[in-house]
C-alpha positions in Angstrom: 98.0 106.3 62.6 100.3 109.2 63.0 103.4 108.8 65.5 105.2 111.5 67.6 108.3 109.9 66.8 110.6 113.3 67.1 109.8 111.9 71.5 112.5 109.6 70.6 114.6 111.7 68.5 115.0 114.1 71.3 115.6 111.1 74.1 118.4 109.9 72.0 119.9 112.8 70.8 119.9 113.7 74.8 121.5 110.3 75.5 124.3 110.2 73.3 125.2 113.9 72.4 128.3 115.4 74.7 128.3 113.6 77.8 126.6 115.6 80.5 129.0 114.8 84.0 132.4 115.1 84.6 134.2 112.0 84.4 136.6 112.4 87.4 139.6 110.7 87.6 141.2 108.2 89.9 144.7 109.5 89.5 146.4 112.8 89.1 143.9 114.3 91.5 142.9 115.6 95.3 141.1 112.3 96.5 138.8 115.2 98.2 138.0 116.4 94.5 137.4 113.1 93.2 135.3 112.0 96.5 133.2 115.6 95.7 132.2 114.1 92.4 131.5 110.5 93.4 129.0 111.8 96.0 127.7 114.4 94.2 126.5 112.2 91.6 125.1 109.8 94.5 123.2 112.2 96.3 121.4 114.1 93.5 120.7 110.4 92.1 118.7 110.1 95.4 116.6 113.5 95.1 112.9 112.7 94.9 112.8 116.0 92.6 114.5 118.5 90.5 113.8 121.3 88.3 116.7 120.9 85.1 116.8 124.0 83.4 119.1 124.2 80.1 120.5 123.1 76.7 122.4 120.4 75.2 123.8 120.5 71.4 124.6 117.6 69.5 125.9 116.4 66.4 123.1 119.7 64.7 120.6 119.4 67.2 120.1 121.5 70.1 118.1 120.2 72.9 116.1 122.7 75.6 114.9 121.7 79.1 113.0 123.1 81.4 111.3 120.7 83.1 110.0 120.3 86.7 110.8 116.3 87.7 109.6 113.8 90.5 109.7 110.1 91.5 105.9 110.6 92.2 104.4 110.1 88.6 104.1 114.0 88.2 105.9 115.9 86.6 105.8 119.5 84.2 108.0 121.5 81.3 108.9 122.4 77.9 111.3 120.5 75.7 112.3 121.5 72.6 114.3 120.4 69.4 115.7 122.9 66.6 112.8 124.7 67.0 110.3 122.6 67.5 109.1 122.7 70.8 107.0 120.8 72.9 104.6 121.3 76.5 105.0 118.2 78.5 102.8 117.5 81.9 102.7 114.0 83.4 99.9 113.4 85.8 99.4 109.5 86.6 99.3 107.1 84.7 98.7 109.7 81.8 101.2 112.1 79.8 99.3 115.6 78.1 101.8 117.4 75.6 101.3 120.6 73.8 103.2 120.9 70.7 104.1 123.8 68.2 103.8 123.4 64.2 107.7 123.0 64.0 107.4 119.7 66.3 104.6 118.0 64.9 105.8 119.0 61.5 109.1 117.6 62.4 107.1 114.5 64.3 104.5 113.3 62.0 104.8 116.0 58.9 103.5 119.2 58.1 100.2 117.5 57.4 99.7 117.4 61.8 100.7 121.0 61.9 97.2 122.0 62.4 97.3 120.4 65.8 99.3 122.5 67.0 98.6 124.3 70.6 96.1 121.4 71.0 96.6 119.3 74.6 96.5 114.9 74.0 97.1 113.1 76.5 98.6 109.5 75.9 99.1 106.6 78.1 102.5 106.9 80.2 103.4 103.6 79.4 102.8 103.6 75.6 105.4 104.1 73.6 104.9 108.2 72.4 104.0 108.4 76.4 107.7 106.7 77.6 109.4 109.3 75.7 107.9 112.1 77.3 107.7 110.9 81.0 111.4 110.5 80.8 111.6 114.1 81.0 109.4 114.2 83.9 111.0 111.5 86.1 114.1 111.8 88.6 115.2 108.7 88.1 115.0 108.4 83.6 116.1 111.6 83.7 118.9 111.4 85.9 119.9 108.1 84.2 120.7 110.4 80.7 122.3 113.0 82.2 124.8 110.9 85.1 125.7 107.9 83.4 129.3 107.8 81.2 131.7 108.3 83.7 134.6 106.8 83.3 136.9 107.1 87.2 140.0 106.2 85.6 139.9 107.9 81.9 139.9 111.5 83.1 141.3 113.9 85.6 140.0 116.9 87.1 141.4 119.8 89.7 139.2 121.8 92.6 139.1 125.4 91.8 138.4 128.4 93.9 134.9 127.7 95.5 132.2 130.4 93.9 128.1 130.9 94.0 125.7 129.8 91.4 122.4 132.0 92.1 123.1 132.7 95.5 124.2 129.3 96.7 127.7 128.4 97.8 129.1 125.6 95.2 132.5 123.9 94.8 134.0 124.1 91.5 135.6 121.2 89.9 137.0 121.2 86.3 137.5 118.0 84.6 138.7 116.6 81.5 138.7 113.3 79.4 142.0 112.7 77.0 140.4 109.8 75.1 137.5 111.5 74.3 138.6 115.6 74.2 136.0 116.1 76.9 136.4 119.3 79.3 134.0 120.6 81.5 133.2 121.9 84.6 130.7 120.6 87.5 129.1 122.9 90.5 128.1 121.2 93.8 126.6 121.9 96.7 128.8 123.1 99.6 125.8 123.3 101.9 124.0 120.3 103.1 123.7 118.0 100.9 126.0 117.6 97.6 123.5 118.6 95.3 124.8 118.9 91.6 124.1 122.4 90.9 125.6 123.4 87.5 126.7 121.4 84.8 128.9 122.6 81.7 130.6 120.1 79.4 132.3 120.5 76.0 133.2 117.7 73.2 133.5 117.0 70.0 130.1 115.7 70.2 128.9 118.8 71.3 128.3 120.7 74.4 125.5 121.9 77.2 124.8 123.7 80.4 122.7 122.4 82.7 121.5 123.8 85.9 119.9 122.2 88.8 117.4 123.7 91.8 114.5 123.3 93.8 115.8 119.9 95.0 112.5 117.6 96.6 110.3 120.8 96.5 106.5 119.2 95.5 105.8 118.9 92.2 101.9 119.8 91.1 101.0 119.8 87.7 96.9 120.3 86.9 95.0 118.8 84.1 95.2 120.6 81.5 92.2 121.9 79.7 90.4 120.2 76.9 92.6 118.0 76.3 92.0 114.8 73.7 93.5 112.1 73.3 95.7 111.1 70.7 93.9 109.0 68.6 90.5 110.9 68.8 92.9 113.8 67.5 93.9 111.6 64.8 90.4 110.3 63.5 88.9 114.2 63.5 
């Protein structure tokens, strides 16, 4: 049976590519700036849902995200990698995906490109389901995006306040001298200090992600005419 192994490739590329969060420093920085970053990471990880849009480039791959994730086993969105795109939906213990021909070709071979445009269901806790589900759950998604901080290896600077899509934010530039990574984190100035945007650059690649719709309901619908992966491949 063919396996959608490309989902695992996407996961690895997202987790191991350019660092997606700044590495705040202990020294050579204003304590208030450091505390803003620490508080924003902590607050963002507690969100029950979020909408993330952006892309990450790493080691010759470009991964795109436009996903609404939640901690209630419900989510939906679009994931892409080097021209291969897949719509994904999670409802309870099932994950549904609808991939284009490029995605099928990359993941399972040219012969499976005939499955392009078909909605397919897999168990959320199965091998393929887990690979997709990690993009639709807040805990798993934030684990990939908000890990890898090195508090004692970087420096950061609080820049002038600004706005992102009408949201008042703090802007903090950061750099890690050991890795050469740099970036900017934008943090909401009102309400909880959620991350609003991340921009990063390193020798491994670059990333830019925006975060909106915190704690908003995510109610995907069951895709029409979905079939199980086993039934699809059995013909």
